[in-house]
C-alpha positions in Angstrom: 15.4 11.9 24.9 15.6 8.3 25.7 18.0 6.2 23.6 16.0 3.0 23.9 12.8 4.7 22.6 14.7 6.3 19.7 16.2 2.9 18.9 12.7 1.3 18.8 11.4 4.1 16.5 14.4 3.8 14.2 14.0 0.0 14.1 10.3 0.3 13.2 11.1 2.7 10.4 13.9 0.4 9.1 11.6 -2.6 9.2 8.7 -0.7 7.6 10.9 0.4 4.7 12.2 -3.1 4.2 8.7 -4.5 4.2 7.8 -2.0 1.4 10.5 -3.8 -0.6 12.4 -0.6 -1.1 15.7 -2.6 -0.8 14.6 -4.5 -4.0 16.0 -1.4 -5.7 19.4 -2.9 -5.1 18.5 -5.6 -7.6 17.6 -2.8 -10.0 21.0 -1.2 -9.5 22.7 -4.5 -10.2 20.7 -4.9 -13.4 21.4 -1.5 -14.9 25.1 -1.9 -14.0 25.2 -5.3 -15.7 23.5 -3.8 -18.8 25.9 -0.9 -18.9 28.8 -3.3 -18.4 27.6 -5.3 -21.4 26.6 -2.5 -23.8 29.2 0.3 -23.2 32.1 -1.5 -25.0 29.9 -1.4 -28.2 29.2 2.3 -28.0 32.5 3.6 -26.6 35.3 1.4 -27.6 38.1 3.4 -26.2 36.5 5.2 -23.2 34.1 2.6 -21.9 36.1 2.2 -18.6 35.8 5.8 -17.6 32.2 6.0 -18.7 31.4 2.9 -16.7 33.1 4.3 -13.6 31.1 7.5 -14.0 27.8 5.7 -14.7 28.1 3.4 -11.7 28.7 6.3 -9.3 26.0 8.5 -10.9 23.4 5.7 -10.8 24.2 5.1 -7.1 23.7 8.8 -6.4 20.4 9.0 -8.4 18.9 5.9 -6.8 19.9 7.0 -3.3 18.4 10.4 -3.9 15.1 9.0 -5.1 14.8 6.8 -2.1 15.8 9.6 0.3 13.4 12.2 -1.1 10.3 10.0 -1.6 10.6 8.1 1.7 12.0 11.0 3.7 9.3 13.5 3.0 6.6 11.0 4.0 8.2 9.8 7.2 6.3 12.3 9.3 4.0 13.8 6.7 2.1 10.6 6.1 1.6 10.1 9.8 0.0 13.6 9.9 -2.1 13.2 6.8 -3.5 9.8 7.9 -3.9 11.0 11.5 -1.9 8.1 12.8 0.3 10.7 14.5 -2.4 11.0 17.2 -1.8 7.4 18.2 2.0 7.9 18.2 2.1 11.1 20.3 -0.4 9.5 22.7 2.3 7.0 23.7 5.1 7.8 26.2 7.4 9.2 23.5 8.4 12.8 22.9 8.1 14.6 19.6 11.8 15.0 19.4 12.3 11.3 19.8 9.9 10.7 16.9 11.9 13.0 14.6 15.3 11.6 15.6 14.0 8.0 15.5 12.6 8.4 12.0 15.8 10.1 10.8 18.0 7.4 12.2 15.8 4.7 10.8 15.9 6.0 7.2 19.7 6.7 7.6 20.2 3.0 8.5 18.3 2.0 5.3 20.5 4.4 3.3 23.6 3.0 4.9 22.6 -0.6 3.8 21.6 0.7 0.4 24.9 2.6 -0.3 27.1 -0.1 1.2 25.5 -2.9 -1.0 25.5 -0.8 -4.2 29.2 0.1 -3.6 30.0 -3.6 -3.1 28.2 -4.5 -6.4 30.0 -1.6 -8.2 33.4 -2.7 -7.0 32.7 -6.4 -8.0 31.9 -5.3 -11.5 35.1 -3.2 -11.6 37.1 -6.1 -10.4 35.5 -8.5 -12.8 36.0 -6.2 -15.7 39.6 -5.5 -14.7 38.8 -1.8 -14.8 41.5 0.4 -13.3 40.2 2.2 -10.2 41.1 3.5 -6.8 39.2 1.4 -4.2 40.1 3.9 -1.5 38.7 6.8 -3.4 35.5 5.0 -4.3 34.9 3.9 -0.7 35.5 7.5 0.5 33.1 8.8 -2.1 30.5 6.2 -1.0 30.8 7.3 2.6 30.4 11.0 1.6 27.4 10.0 -0.6 25.8 8.5 2.5 26.5 11.7 4.5 24.9 13.8 1.6 21.9 11.6 1.5 21.6 11.8 5.3 21.6 15.5 5.1 18.9 15.4 2.4 16.9 13.2 4.7 17.0 15.9 7.4 15.9 18.4 4.7 13.0 16.1 3.6 11.9 15.6 7.2 12.0 19.3 8.0 9.8 20.1 5.0 7.6 17.1 5.7 6.6 18.3 9.2 4.8 21.5 7.9 4.0 21.1 4.2 2.1 18.6 2.0 3.9 15.6 0.6 4.1 16.8 -3.0 5.3 20.3 -2.0 7.9 18.8 0.4 9.2 16.5 -2.4 9.5 19.5 -4.8 11.2 21.7 -2.2 13.7 19.0 -1.1 14.6 18.2 -4.7 15.1 22.0 -5.3 17.4 22.2 -2.2 19.4 19.3 -3.6 19.8 20.9 -7.0 20.7 24.3 -5.8 22.9 22.9 -3.0 25.1 21.3 -5.6 25.6 24.6 -7.6 25.8 27.2 -4.8 29.3 28.2 -5.7 28.3 28.6 -9.4 25.3 30.7 -8.3 27.6 33.1 -6.3 29.8 33.5 -9.4 26.8 34.1 -11.6 25.6 36.8 -9.2 28.9 38.5 -9.3 29.0 38.4 -13.1 25.5 39.7 -13.5 26.6 43.1 -12.1 23.2 43.4 -10.4 23.5 44.1 -6.7 20.1 42.6 -6.0 21.0 39.4 -7.8 24.3 39.3 -6.1 22.7 39.6 -2.6 20.2 36.9 -3.5 22.9 34.4 -4.6 25.0 35.1 -1.6 22.0 34.6 0.7 21.3 31.2 -1.0 24.9 30.3 -0.5 24.7 31.1 3.2 21.3 29.5 3.9 21.3 26.4 1.7 23.7 23.4 2.4 26.8 23.3 0.2 26.3 19.8 -1.0 29.3 20.0 -3.4 31.5 19.5 -0.3 30.0 16.1 0.1 30.2 15.1 -3.6 33.5 13.2 -4.3 32.3 11.4 -7.3 34.7 13.0 -9.7 37.6 12.3 -7.3 36.7 8.6 -7.3 36.1 8.4 -11.1 39.1 10.4 -12.3 41.4 9.6 -9.5 41.8 13.2 -8.4 42.0 12.2 -4.7 43.9 9.0 -4.5 45.6 10.3 -1.3 42.8 12.4 0.3 43.5 15.4 2.5 42.4 14.0 5.9 41.7 17.4 7.5 39.6 18.5 4.5 37.6 15.2 4.6 37.0 15.5 8.4 36.0 19.2 8.0 33.5 18.3 5.2 32.1 15.4 7.1 31.7 17.6 10.2 29.9 20.2 8.1 27.4 17.6 6.8 26.7 16.2 10.3 26.4 19.7 11.8 24.0 20.9 9.1 21.9 17.7 9.5 21.7 18.3 13.3 20.7 21.9 12.8 17.9 20.9 10.4 16.6 18.2 12.7 16.5 20.8 15.5 14.4 23.1 13.3 12.1 20.1 12.4 11.7 19.3 16.1 10.9 22.9 17.0 8.2 23.1 14.2 6.8 19.7 15.0 6.6 20.5 18.7 4.5 23.6 17.9 1.9 21.8 15.8 -1.5 21.0 17.1 -3.3 17.8 16.0 
């Protein structure tokens, strides 16, 4: 793979997403945060600070997930459905470069999106004199980006061999199940059914453990003011390795397709 061609593809994806005004969603985030900042004291007179902390992180997660799934599943799939992929693969660019370039392009968009929303969030916390751990919030934002990047690789993988709607549903399902894999394993054990237990253990082994990349509660409730560096590095490495594995699968499937 040639780095310069991957960079050009990633840049094109970034510019295309920006032209679609997807980054206008940052303004929407600022608006709902402002509304919550104004209304929460009227509904939760004593716990509004904790609720605002939780709401800000949850809204950031939800917006990032929506962008990731709906844009990610269409990065390759729309090219296939519109047959514009024929023009792309006719150029001196390999199919692996197409997959990696599109992944990096959307990841760059997500980095800008998460960074800007985090800055807005911290500004409101500072303006409202709400007690918080800036370090924990920044770490949670970084891991949110890693989680969204992993979901991007899931979306691209499904997008190379399924229709857009099915790819969207499957990616969302992976996100939901990936956040509760530990609970599923416990449920399988409690069920007393060997078949159910094997199924839940299989899902735990196959699907990404997204809870390792979810540090929202640590940021909101201050559970990790002094993070365990080794644990953070291990979790980050897990997310990056899983993303790379999914991209390798997507490249293999895409390379086998005939157009």
